[in-house]
Every structure is written in structure tokens, then in C-alpha cells.
Phi, psi and omega in degrees: 000136187262145176305143176238133177290145178299326181298318175296325180290315182295319188279314179213043177301143179285091177303129184095353181258162176277136182231160179231110180239152184221149174177207179243137176293118173270311175211167180217125176238126175264147178250152175289348180274004178094025170214175184222152171252132182238127176264125184241138180224136183246357180094350180284344186210152174287336185276155172263159172253127180280132177241135176255123179243122176243182187294341182288341174292123179306134178074022182314309182294319177294322180294319180301323180293326183272338185284108173234161172315125182098344180297141178263121187226163166240134181234134171240132179184184184266128179277123185235149171301133188269131180276350181280165173278157171089354179214145178269333185217161173211159177259131172261106190298140172249320177231145174224138179232133177260114175283317189197148177251165178236106176297112184301328180288315182280328184232081182289075183285142180261154177292135179279139176251161181273000000 
């Protein structure tokens, strides 16, 4: 599987196919139902790609502790049509790799607005 730029995934991504996307975490929201939403950007588009990470992802609990704004990650998962407003597609993560973290105490990055 070849890496896909976020701009390509948002524009004409192959819905139902496995994709490999990489970039930096813009935001992360956790749900009490056992999953999290991660907004990912690789610089190829002004828009972010939403990634849904649930407990089926190996190392889920450990990943959530490390995922902060500015963390560099790789996500492999299925590109699906999004039921949410504001985006056409989202990735349902199957694998997640953290390349680097961003310590919020040393580097207080703010949420980016559009």
C-alpha cells in the first residue's frame, strides 16, 4: 500500500479502500464510548482529515496518552464516507504509528482555526 496525501484522500479518495496517511495531529477529542477523533494534516491541503481511532487498534490506551497537538503519526485504515457534517470522508484506523510526540509543556501549540 502506497502513502496517500491528505489532499488526494479528501478530493477523490477511494472510499472503501485501505489507505496509508501520515501527518501531524492538529486536534484530538476522546469519547466516553471508547474511541477518539484525531484531525490530521500533512501540509498538502488546508483541510484536515478526520481519523477515528477505537479500542480495536493495538496499543489504543498508550497511543491516546501520547497523541498531542503536533505529534507526527502514520495511520493505516479504511477510508469511509463520513456521517458527520463538514467532511465527506474519514479514516477508520486499523494501525497507528507514532513517529514523534510534541511535549505540551515545552511546546504549547494552540489549536489551529480555519
